N, C-alpha and C positions, 0 to 999 in steps of 0.2 A: 472647892468642888472637884470631882473626878474629871479630868480632861476627856471629853468626847468629840472625835472628829469624824465626820462622814465623807466618804468618797462616793459620789453619785455618777453612774454611767448609763446614759440612755441605751436602750436595748436596740442592736442593729439599727442605729438612728437614721442613716441614709436610706435603708430599705423601708423602715417603718413609715417614714415620711411619704414615700412613694405608695405605699399600701393604703394609706389615707385616700389618695386619689383613685387608686384601683384596688378597691376592696374584693374584687372577684379574683385577685392573686393570693390572698391569705392562704396560708397553709402549703403553698407550692414553693418549690425551689426558685429563688429569684436573686440575681446578682446585679449589683449597681456599680457602673463603671464606665469611663471614657466620656466623650462629649456626645452631643446629639448628632445622629447620623442622617442620611437621607432617608434610610428606612423608617426612623422614627417620625420624621416630619411628614412621611407619607401617610403612616398610621393616623396621626393626629388630623391631617388634612382630609382624609377619606371619611372620617366621622364628623367633621365640621364643628356644628355646635351642640352635637349630641353629648350627653354627660358621660365622661370618662368611664364611670363604673359600668357602663353598658357595653363597653368594647368586649367582644368575644375574646375568651382566653386564647383561642386557637389562632388569633390574629397577630399576637404579640411576637416579636423576634426572638429566636432561640439562640442559646449560647453556642450551639453547635455550628451555626452559620456565621458567626462573628469573624471578621477579618480585620486585624489591626494590631496596634502597639498598647491598647489600653490596658490598665490594671484594675482590679477589684478594689472598689472603696469599701464596700461591705457587702454581706450576704444574709439572707434570711436564714433562720435556724435549720429550716428544711433543706437548704442548700449546703450548709456546713456539715451535715451528717454524711457528705460525699467527699469530705476532705477540702472543700473549696473555702478560701478565707481572704481575708484583707491583705492587700499588697501583692496578691498572686496575679500573674498575667492572665488576661481573659482567655487567650489562646490555650495556655496550659489548663486553665480550669475547664474549657470545653471538653478536653479528654476525660476529665473526672465526672463531670455532670453535664452532658451535652443537653439533656433536656430542659435545663434551666432557663428561664425567661431572662433576658438581659435588658436592662433599662439605663438610660444615660443619667449622669449626675445633674441634677437641678439646683446649683448653688444658691440661687436666690430664694427658692423655697426653703433650702436647708437653713440659711441665715435667719430667716423669718421665724421658723420654729425654735431655732437655738435661742434668739432672743426672748421668745415667749416662755420657754420653760425655765430660763434663768430669772426672768423677771418674776415668775411665780414662786420660786425658791427664796428670793430676797424679800417678799412680802411676808414671809413666815420666819425665816432665819437670815438676818442681814449680813453676817460675815460669811461671804462667798469669794472663793479664788477661782478664777476662770482657768481651766486646763485645757482649752479647746473648744471646738464646736459642739462637742456632745459629753462632755464631763466637767464636774467641778468638785472642789473640796468645800465643806461646810463646817464651820466651828459650832457645834451644838451646846457647848459647855455651859453658857449662861442663858440659853434660850429656854422659855417655859416648856416644860415637857422634855427638854433634851437629855435630862438624866434618867427619865422613867424607863425602866426595863433596859437600861444601859443604852438608851437612845432609840430603841425600836419604835416607841410611840410616835416620836416626832417624825422619823423616817417614813413611817406608815402614813402620817398626815401629808407629808410632802409628795409621796407617790400619788395619793389619791387626788391631790390638788393639780399635779402636773397631768394627770390623766383626764381631769374634768376640763383643763385649759386647752390641752392639745390633742387628746385622744391617743396619746403615746405612753409606753410603759418605761420604766427605769429600774435599775438595780442599784441597792445601796448597801455599803459596807460601813459599820460604825466601829471605831476602835479607840484606844487612847492616843493614837497619832496618825499622821498621814500615811506612813509606811505601811502600817498594818490595815488601815482602812482601805488603802488601794487594793491590797490582796483580797481583803474580805469581800469586796464588791463582786468578785468573780465567782464566789462560792456558791451562789444561789441563783443563777441567771436562767431564764429572763424573769423579770418582775419580781425579783426576790429581795429579803433583807437578811443580812448576816450581821451579828453582833460578836465582836470579840474583845475579851478582857485580857488583862495581863496574865492572869492564871491559865488562859487558854493557849499560851505560846507553844508549849511543848506538844499538845495533842493536835492543834489546828494549823500551826505555821511550820513547826520543824520537819513534818513528813513531806512537805512541798519541795519540788525541784528549786535549785538556786536561782534559776532564771525567773521564778516568780517575784523576786525582789526587784523593785522598779529602780532600774539603774545597772543591774548586771545584764549586759547584752551578750550577742552570740560569741565574740572572741573571749571575754572573761569567763563566760559558761564552758566553753571549750577547755580553756586553761585549768579551770577548776575540775573539770572531768579527768583530765591528765593527771591531776594530783590526787585522783580518787575521792574528789568531794562531789557528791552529786545532789544531796538534799541540804536544806536550810539547817536542819539538825547537825549534820556532819560539818557544815560550815561553823556553826556555833561551837563546836568541840574542839576547833583548831586554836591554838594560842595566837593571840593578836600578833606576836613577833614573827610567827611563821608566815602569816598573810602579808605583813609588812614586807618581809623578805622577798615574797614572790610577786607582790603587786604595788610596792612603793608604799611610803608612809601614809599619804593621805587616803589612797584607795583601799589598802589593807586595813587601816584602822576603821574606815567607813563599813567596810564588808563585816568586820567583827561586831560592831555596834548594830548593824542592820540584822545580822543573824540572831541577835538578841533582842530584837524588837524594839530597839531605842532609836527615836527620832524626835527631836525637839522643835523641828522647823514649824513656824507659825503658819496660820491660814493668812495668806496676804491678799488683801482685797484689791489692791491696785499694784501693778508692777510695769516698770519701763521696758519696752522690747529691746532685745539685744540686737536684732538685725531684721531687715525686710528683704524678701527675695521673690523672684518669679522664674520659674522654669517650665519647660515644655519637652515633652517626649514625641519625636517625630513619627509619622505613619510609616515612613520608610527612612532608611539611613540616608544622610546626606553627605555630600563631599564638599571640602571647603573650597576647591577649584571648579568642579563642574557644575555645583549647586550654588556658586557664590551668590547670586542675586537673591535666591530664595533664602539662603542663611542670613544674608545681610539684612532682608526685611524682617525676619523673625527676631534677629539680634536686637535691631533698633526698636522693635515693639516691646521686647522685654525691658529694655532700658526705660523707655517712655512709661511702662506700666509700674516699674519700681519708683521712678520719680512721682508719679501720679499718687501712689501708696504713700510716699513720704510727705507730700504736700497735703494730702486729704487728712493725715493723722498729725500733721503739725511737727514734723520732724525734719532734721537735716542730717547728712552723713559725712563722714571723713574717710571712710574706707570703702572701695569699690572692688568687687570681685567677680569672678566667673567660675562657672562650673561646667565641665565637659564630660560626656560619657561616651566612649568609643564604641564600635560595633562588636568588640569582644568583651564588653561590659566593663573595662577599665575606666576609672573616673579619675579626673585631674581637677584641681582648683588653683586659682591664681588670684592674688589681690594686691591692690596698691593703695597706699595712704596719701591724701592730699595735705596740702599746708593749711587749707581753709575747708569749711564745711559747705555742703551744697545739697540742693534738692532738684537741681537743674537738669533736664532730661539731655540735652547735648553734651552737658559736661560728664554726665554719667556715661554716656555713649563713648565720649573720647577716652575716658580712662579705662572702661571695660575693654576697648579696642586695644589699648596698650597692654592689658593682661593677656589679651589673646595672642599678642606676638610672641608671648614666653612659653607658649605650648607647642607641640608638634601638631601639624594639621595634616599629615600624610595618610591618616585613617578615616574612614567613613565615621560619622557622628550619629548617635541615636538620641542624644539629650543635649540640651543647651539651657544654661541658666545664668542669672545675673542677680548679684547680691549687694546690698548696701549695709555697712555696719559701722561701729564706733558712733552710734546715734546721739543726737542732743536736741532738746527742744528748740524749735525755730524761734529766732528772736533772743535766745539766751546765750548765743556765741557771739564773739566779737565780729566775725565775717562769715558770711554764707552766700556771697554774690555768686552770680552764674559764671563769671569769668574767673573761676577758680584756678590758681596758679599750680603747676606740678611742683611736687617736693623734689629736691636735688637727686634723691635716690631714683625717681622716676625718670628724670631726664637722663641720668646715668644709664638707667636701664634700655630706654629708647635708643641710646647712642650705641650701645653694644648689641643691639638687635642682630640676630643671625638669620631669622626667617624672612624670605623675601616678601616685600609688602604687598606684591600682587597675588600672594597666596592667601591673604586676609580677606575676611569678609566684612 
């Protein structure tokens, strides 16, 4: 059979979930981002047990009044028309669309609907690869109806079933592989279906910008532009040796294959996590000395959250790292590897603290993160006791420490 792979992406997922609770906001510019604030609590308290759908639109907080460091998780399509988009700072977005309504992220509700739409898919087509809270890959190849109209019939059935189960819409791209399916799912948003065949490569794919290939990021895109390569078609026209010379053997070869629409990667129903991390952006920049107590409490909480994530999911880690972002937006990371695996919060806090000693702390900080990597299933490693010993390299690093201990939090 012809290989048919679908990429399904929920439409403005975070915003759409909120619109189920607040249908009076449909059609309006709405952005979702940041945590719940006092103004949000007051709005809910003011209406008590009254149904949320009856809250007057005029009472919702507007983006123009937002103050803080939050970023947009998603925005309704009405807001996107003003140039507002995911990962944009809410303060910056307020200049583009001040009249937009701003709502906090409700992760519990998001997770509930994420589980619901994914379970709906697996009842119809069981080979599903999770790609995050709002998107999946689906292997249609051997599923009844998966070949009809190139996969459009099955995609339509899944769309309808998700809407009946959740009240939410999604967009689906169907193609011979994951690479093309991912691009196809963007062709007809929202609530659309796009089918791409191998014969459509030159007409549908080659006119697109190189950045549309999943895996070509801003830096690679900028480098390609300097080489006067802007579209996927122009990328496909290059000799593989030319791309290898400029991007290295692995990346250059992959770029050439991707430009020609080649991708043999399977739909993987289960995969092991590479790492687990927690991070937070502060409402105001914090200083390692003057805000030591506050930073210390946040740092400890992040370590405890990482430990809890590991324990809940049944993993242990051998590498612990930190991430800092300074007030000038520069980011640094440091990590250390243990002799033994651990999921113990005090141990993670201790190792993360050692990592902290290896970065300058003379600037204000806007973000702090803790990461656990080199994961293994708990119980499948020789040792993962809480009294994890430091590797020799860590002891050496601590011995050569140059930053005064009282500067650390």
